[in-house]
C-alpha positions as a Markdown table, in Angstrom:
| # | Residue | x | y | z |
|---|---|---|---|---|
| 1 | Met | 79.8 | 117.5 | 199.3 |
| 2 | Ala | 82.4 | 120.0 | 198.8 |
| 3 | Arg | 82.2 | 121.8 | 196.3 |
| 4 | Gln | 86.2 | 122.6 | 194.8 |
| 5 | Thr | 87.2 | 125.9 | 194.4 |
| 6 | Pro | 87.2 | 127.5 | 191.2 |
| 7 | Ile | 91.2 | 127.1 | 190.9 |
| 8 | Arg | 90.7 | 123.0 | 191.4 |
| 9 | Glu | 88.3 | 123.1 | 189.0 |
| 10 | Glu | 90.3 | 124.7 | 186.3 |
| 11 | Lys | 93.1 | 122.3 | 187.5 |
| 12 | Ala | 90.8 | 119.3 | 187.4 |
| 13 | Met | 89.0 | 120.5 | 183.4 |
| 14 | Ala | 92.7 | 121.4 | 182.2 |
| 15 | Lys | 93.7 | 117.6 | 183.2 |
| 16 | Arg | 90.6 | 116.6 | 181.5 |
| 17 | Gln | 91.2 | 118.9 | 178.3 |
| 18 | Ser | 94.9 | 117.8 | 178.6 |
| 19 | Ala | 94.0 | 113.8 | 178.5 |
| 20 | Arg | 91.6 | 114.8 | 175.6 |
| 21 | Ala | 94.0 | 116.2 | 173.7 |
| 22 | Val | 96.7 | 113.6 | 174.3 |
| 23 | Glu | 93.8 | 110.8 | 173.0 |
| 24 | Ala | 93.3 | 112.9 | 170.1 |
| 25 | Arg | 97.0 | 113.3 | 169.0 |
| 26 | Gln | 97.5 | 109.3 | 169.7 |
| 27 | Arg | 94.5 | 108.9 | 167.3 |
| 28 | Ala | 95.7 | 111.1 | 164.8 |
| 29 | Arg | 99.3 | 110.3 | 164.7 |
| 30 | Ala | 97.6 | 106.4 | 164.6 |
| 31 | Arg | 95.8 | 106.9 | 161.9 |
| 32 | Thr | 98.7 | 109.1 | 160.1 |
| 33 | Ala | 101.0 | 106.3 | 160.7 |
| 34 | Asp | 98.2 | 103.9 | 158.8 |
| 35 | Arg | 98.4 | 105.8 | 156.0 |
| 36 | Arg | 102.1 | 106.3 | 155.8 |
| 37 | Glu | 102.3 | 102.7 | 155.9 |
| 38 | Arg | 99.5 | 102.2 | 153.3 |
| 39 | Glu | 101.2 | 104.7 | 151.3 |
| 40 | Gln | 104.6 | 103.1 | 151.4 |
| 41 | Arg | 103.3 | 99.9 | 150.6 |
| 42 | Leu | 101.6 | 101.2 | 147.5 |
| 43 | Glu | 105.2 | 102.5 | 146.6 |
| 44 | Asp | 106.7 | 99.3 | 147.3 |
| 45 | Leu | 104.3 | 97.4 | 145.0 |
| 46 | Ala | 104.7 | 100.5 | 142.5 |
| 47 | Thr | 108.4 | 100.0 | 142.6 |
| 48 | Gly | 108.1 | 96.6 | 142.0 |
| 49 | Trp | 105.7 | 96.7 | 138.9 |
| 50 | Tyr | 107.9 | 99.2 | 137.3 |
| 51 | Glu | 110.9 | 97.0 | 138.1 |
| 52 | Ala | 109.5 | 94.0 | 136.5 |
| 53 | Gln | 108.2 | 96.0 | 133.3 |
| 54 | Gly | 111.9 | 97.1 | 133.1 |
| 55 | Glu | 113.1 | 93.4 | 133.0 |
| 56 | Ile | 109.8 | 92.6 | 130.6 |
| 57 | Glu | 111.6 | 95.1 | 128.2 |
| 58 | Glu | 114.9 | 93.4 | 128.5 |
| 59 | Ile | 113.9 | 90.4 | 127.4 |
| 60 | Glu | 111.6 | 91.5 | 125.1 |
| 61 | Ser | 114.7 | 93.3 | 123.2 |
| 62 | Ser | 117.0 | 90.7 | 123.8 |
| 63 | Ala | 114.7 | 87.9 | 122.2 |
| 64 | Gln | 114.4 | 90.6 | 119.2 |
| 65 | Glu | 117.8 | 90.6 | 118.5 |
| 66 | Lys | 118.0 | 86.8 | 118.7 |
| 67 | Ile | 115.0 | 86.3 | 116.6 |
| 68 | Glu | 117.0 | 88.7 | 114.0 |
| 69 | Lys | 119.9 | 86.8 | 113.9 |
| 70 | Phe | 118.6 | 83.4 | 113.3 |
| 71 | Thr | 116.7 | 84.7 | 110.6 |
| 72 | Ala | 119.5 | 86.1 | 109.1 |
| 73 | Arg | 121.0 | 82.9 | 109.6 |
| 74 | Val | 118.3 | 80.9 | 108.2 |
| 75 | Arg | 117.9 | 83.2 | 105.1 |
| 76 | Ala | 121.8 | 82.9 | 104.6 |
| 77 | Glu | 121.6 | 79.4 | 104.7 |
| 78 | Ala | 118.6 | 79.1 | 102.3 |
| 79 | Gly | 119.9 | 81.3 | 99.7 |
| 80 | Gln | 122.5 | 79.2 | 99.6 |
| 81 | Gln | 120.7 | 76.4 | 99.3 |
| 82 | Val | 118.6 | 78.1 | 96.6 |
| 83 | Leu | 121.6 | 79.1 | 94.4 |
| 84 | Lys | 123.2 | 75.7 | 94.3 |
| 85 | Leu | 119.8 | 74.2 | 93.1 |
| 86 | Arg | 118.7 | 77.1 | 90.8 |
| 87 | Asp | 122.5 | 76.6 | 89.5 |
| 88 | Arg | 121.3 | 72.7 | 88.8 |
| 89 | Ala | 118.0 | 73.9 | 87.3 |
| 90 | Ser | 120.3 | 76.0 | 84.6 |
| 91 | Glu | 122.5 | 73.1 | 83.8 |
| 92 | Ile | 119.7 | 70.8 | 83.6 |
| 93 | Val | 117.7 | 73.4 | 81.0 |
| 94 | Ala | 121.3 | 73.9 | 79.6 |
| 95 | Thr | 121.8 | 70.3 | 79.0 |
| 96 | Met | 118.2 | 70.0 | 77.3 |
| 97 | Leu | 118.5 | 73.1 | 75.1 |
| 98 | Ala | 121.9 | 71.1 | 73.7 |
| 99 | Asn | 119.5 | 68.2 | 72.6 |
| 100 | Thr | 116.3 | 70.0 | 71.3 |
| 101 | Gly | 115.2 | 73.7 | 71.0 |
| 102 | Val | 113.8 | 76.3 | 72.9 |
| 103 | Arg | 110.1 | 75.5 | 72.1 |
| 104 | Asp | 110.3 | 72.0 | 73.3 |
| 105 | Val | 112.2 | 72.5 | 76.5 |
| 106 | Ala | 109.5 | 75.7 | 77.1 |
| 107 | Asp | 106.7 | 73.1 | 76.6 |
| 108 | Arg | 108.3 | 70.4 | 78.5 |
| 109 | Leu | 108.9 | 72.5 | 81.8 |
| 110 | Gly | 106.0 | 74.8 | 81.3 |
| 111 | Leu | 107.6 | 78.1 | 80.8 |
| 112 | Pro | 107.0 | 80.5 | 78.6 |
| 113 | Glu | 109.9 | 80.3 | 75.6 |
| 114 | Ala | 111.2 | 83.8 | 76.4 |
| 115 | Glu | 112.2 | 82.6 | 79.8 |
| 116 | Val | 114.0 | 79.5 | 78.6 |
| 117 | Arg | 115.9 | 82.1 | 76.1 |
| 118 | Gln | 116.9 | 83.9 | 79.1 |
| 119 | Ala | 118.1 | 81.0 | 80.9 |
| 120 | Arg | 119.9 | 80.3 | 77.6 |
| 121 | Ala | 121.5 | 83.5 | 77.2 |
| 122 | Ala | 122.6 | 83.5 | 81.2 |
| 123 | Asp | 124.0 | 80.1 | 80.9 |
| 124 | Lys | 126.2 | 81.3 | 77.9 |
| 125 | Arg | 127.1 | 84.5 | 79.9 |
| 126 | Gln | 128.2 | 82.4 | 82.9 |
| 127 | Arg | 129.7 | 79.9 | 80.8 |
| 128 | Gly | 131.7 | 81.9 | 77.9 |
| 129 | Pro | 131.4 | 80.9 | 74.3 |
| 130 | Ala | 130.9 | 77.1 | 73.7 |
| 131 | Val | 133.9 | 75.1 | 73.1 |
| 132 | Thr | 131.6 | 73.4 | 69.9 |
| 133 | Glu | 131.4 | 77.0 | 68.1 |
| 134 | Pro | 133.8 | 76.9 | 65.3 |
| 135 | Ala | 136.6 | 79.5 | 66.0 |
| 136 | Arg | 136.6 | 82.5 | 63.4 |
| 137 | Pro | 139.9 | 83.1 | 61.7 |
| 138 | Glu | 141.5 | 86.4 | 62.8 |
| 139 | Pro | 142.0 | 88.5 | 59.5 |
| 140 | Ala | 145.5 | 89.0 | 58.2 |
| 141 | Asp | 147.2 | 92.2 | 57.7 |
| 142 | His | 147.5 | 91.3 | 53.5 |
| 143 | Ala | 143.6 | 90.5 | 53.9 |
| 144 | Val | 141.3 | 92.5 | 52.0 |
| 145 | Ala | 139.4 | 95.0 | 53.1 |
| 146 | Ile | 135.7 | 95.2 | 52.9 |
| 147 | Ala | 134.2 | 98.8 | 52.1 |
| 148 | Pro | 132.1 | 99.8 | 55.2 |
| 149 | Ala | 128.3 | 99.9 | 54.8 |
| 150 | His | 128.2 | 103.3 | 55.9 |
| 151 | Gly | 129.9 | 104.7 | 53.1 |
| 152 | Gly | 132.7 | 105.9 | 54.5 |
| 153 | Thr | 136.2 | 105.7 | 52.4 |
| 154 | Met | 138.5 | 102.8 | 52.4 |
| 155 | Pro | 141.7 | 102.5 | 53.9 |
| 156 | Glu | 144.9 | 103.8 | 51.7 |
| 157 | Gly | 145.9 | 101.1 | 49.4 |
| 158 | Ser | 143.0 | 98.7 | 49.8 |
| 159 | Ser | 140.9 | 98.2 | 46.7 |
| 160 | Ala | 136.8 | 97.5 | 46.5 |
């Protein structure tokens, strides 16, 4: 075998080195491409997760608004029904009080007498003066004036 000249050997060696360098670059690029693909997949998954979280927050917020509106409507309806029933209960208490005394009504309903008295006072305020009460006569101009209880003076021209 003939020995190659040093220049030929250098060229052959350079070819082998460049072939190795090319192969190394190809491996590095393949590995880098795999990492880039993996990173892109992970980034896409993270984006999907953030989108899902945003939709969850929107749905929960919308649901909370609907719940609050529904709750307000139900409370308003219940309030109207309760108000009607309280009026009815007050009317019943007033009718009972027209037939018997506070103590008897309180005993029958299992309520404290003070509560029955409050109901009676509230009913009187709401209804105004009862028709059955006698009207109080207005004092006429020529009526005799009564001396003030506080010891003050009497109006001129009146006598005690």
